[in-house]
C-alpha positions as CSV (number, residue, x, y, z in Angstrom):
1,M,0.0,0.0,0.0
2,S,1.2,3.4,-0.7
3,E,1.8,5.9,2.0
4,Q,-0.3,8.5,0.3
5,D,-3.6,6.7,0.4
6,P,-3.8,3.6,2.6
7,G,-7.0,2.2,0.9
8,I,-5.6,2.1,-2.6
9,E,-3.0,-0.4,-3.6
10,P,-0.6,0.4,-6.3
11,N,-0.9,-1.7,-9.5
12,G,-4.7,-1.6,-9.9
13,G,-6.2,-1.9,-6.5
14,T,-8.8,0.6,-7.5
15,T,-9.7,-1.6,-10.5
16,R,-10.3,-4.6,-8.3
17,I,-12.6,-2.6,-6.1
18,D,-14.5,-1.4,-9.2
19,E,-14.7,-5.0,-10.5
20,R,-16.0,-6.3,-7.2
21,A,-18.5,-3.5,-7.0
22,E,-19.7,-4.3,-10.5
23,R,-20.1,-8.0,-9.6
24,I,-22.1,-7.1,-6.5
25,K,-24.2,-4.8,-8.6
26,Q,-24.8,-7.5,-11.2
27,A,-25.6,-10.1,-8.5
28,T,-28.0,-7.7,-6.9
29,S,-29.7,-7.0,-10.2
30,S,-29.9,-10.7,-11.0
31,A,-31.4,-11.4,-7.5
32,V,-33.9,-8.6,-7.9
33,A,-34.9,-9.8,-11.4
34,S,-35.3,-13.4,-10.3
35,T,-37.3,-12.3,-7.3
36,K,-39.5,-10.1,-9.5
37,D,-40.1,-13.1,-11.9
38,A,-41.0,-15.3,-8.9
39,V,-43.4,-12.7,-7.6
40,D,-44.9,-12.3,-11.1
41,R,-45.4,-16.0,-11.4
42,A,-47.0,-16.2,-8.0
43,A,-49.3,-13.3,-8.8
44,D,-50.3,-15.0,-12.1
45,H,-51.0,-18.2,-10.3
46,V,-53.1,-16.4,-7.6
47,E,-54.9,-14.5,-10.3
48,S,-55.6,-17.6,-12.3
49,G,-56.9,-19.3,-9.1
50,L,-59.2,-16.4,-8.4
51,H,-60.5,-16.4,-11.9
52,R,-61.3,-20.1,-11.6
53,A,-63.0,-19.6,-8.2
54,T,-65.0,-16.7,-9.5
55,D,-66.1,-18.7,-12.5
56,K,-67.1,-21.6,-10.3
57,A,-69.0,-19.3,-8.0
58,A,-70.8,-17.6,-10.9
59,D,-71.7,-21.0,-12.4
60,A,-73.1,-22.2,-9.0
61,A,-75.1,-19.0,-8.6
62,Q,-76.5,-19.4,-12.1
63,R,-77.5,-23.0,-11.4
64,A,-79.1,-22.0,-8.1
65,S,-81.0,-19.2,-9.9
66,D,-82.2,-21.5,-12.6
67,K,-83.3,-24.1,-10.1
68,A,-85.1,-21.5,-8.1
69,A,-86.9,-20.3,-11.2
70,E,-87.8,-23.8,-12.1
71,V,-89.2,-24.5,-8.6
72,G,-91.1,-21.2,-8.6
73,E,-92.6,-22.1,-12.0
74,R,-93.6,-25.6,-10.8
75,S,-95.1,-24.1,-7.6
76,R,-97.1,-21.7,-9.6
77,E,-98.4,-24.6,-11.7
78,V,-99.4,-26.6,-8.6
79,Y,-101.1,-23.6,-7.1
80,D,-103.1,-23.0,-10.2
81,E,-104.1,-26.6,-10.5
82,T,-105.2,-26.6,-6.8
83,L,-107.3,-23.5,-7.4
84,D,-108.9,-25.1,-10.4
85,R,-109.7,-28.3,-8.5
86,A,-111.1,-26.3,-5.6
87,D,-113.3,-24.3,-8.0
88,E,-114.5,-27.6,-9.6
89,W,-115.3,-29.1,-6.2
90,L,-117.1,-26.0,-5.1
91,E,-119.2,-26.0,-8.3
92,T,-120.0,-29.7,-7.8
93,A,-121.1,-29.0,-4.2
94,R,-123.3,-26.1,-5.4
95,A,-124.9,-28.2,-8.1
96,Y,-125.6,-31.0,-5.5
97,V,-127.2,-28.5,-3.1
98,R,-129.4,-27.1,-5.9
99,E,-130.5,-30.6,-7.0
100,K,-130.9,-32.1,-3.5
101,P,-131.2,-29.4,-0.9
102,V,-132.7,-31.6,1.9
103,Q,-130.0,-34.2,1.6
104,A,-127.3,-31.4,1.6
105,V,-128.7,-29.9,4.8
106,A,-128.8,-33.3,6.5
107,I,-125.2,-34.1,5.4
108,A,-124.1,-30.7,6.7
109,L,-125.9,-31.2,10.1
110,G,-124.4,-34.7,10.4
111,A,-120.9,-33.5,9.6
112,G,-121.2,-30.6,12.0
113,W,-122.4,-32.8,14.8
114,L,-119.5,-35.3,14.2
115,L,-117.0,-32.5,14.1
116,G,-118.3,-31.1,17.3
117,R,-118.0,-34.4,19.1
118,I,-114.4,-34.9,17.8
119,L,-113.3,-31.4,18.9
120,R,-114.9,-31.6,22.3
121,R,-112.6,-34.4,23.4
């Protein structure tokens, strides 16, 4: 080492420091680049997973909505059929009462008496 500057060796000591600094800089840049690539791959993987999960959730929601609409439609059909049958029975009962009023009153009295006995217990 020279007496003038103890950190600098004669015959290219500064050059070695510069080379080492350059190698450290390259290694750091390489590490940063590989880390960035790894983070990008992980982010792509997470994003892909989220897209698949979102697609599955949307598909399940669509199927549930379709099933609910189907059940609602079937319920409406059953309700309408029940109303139609009740109207038919009511019309049949009205026709019977018009044709046979005495028997209809007797049946009504008998049914009322029987119902009263059952409910009293």
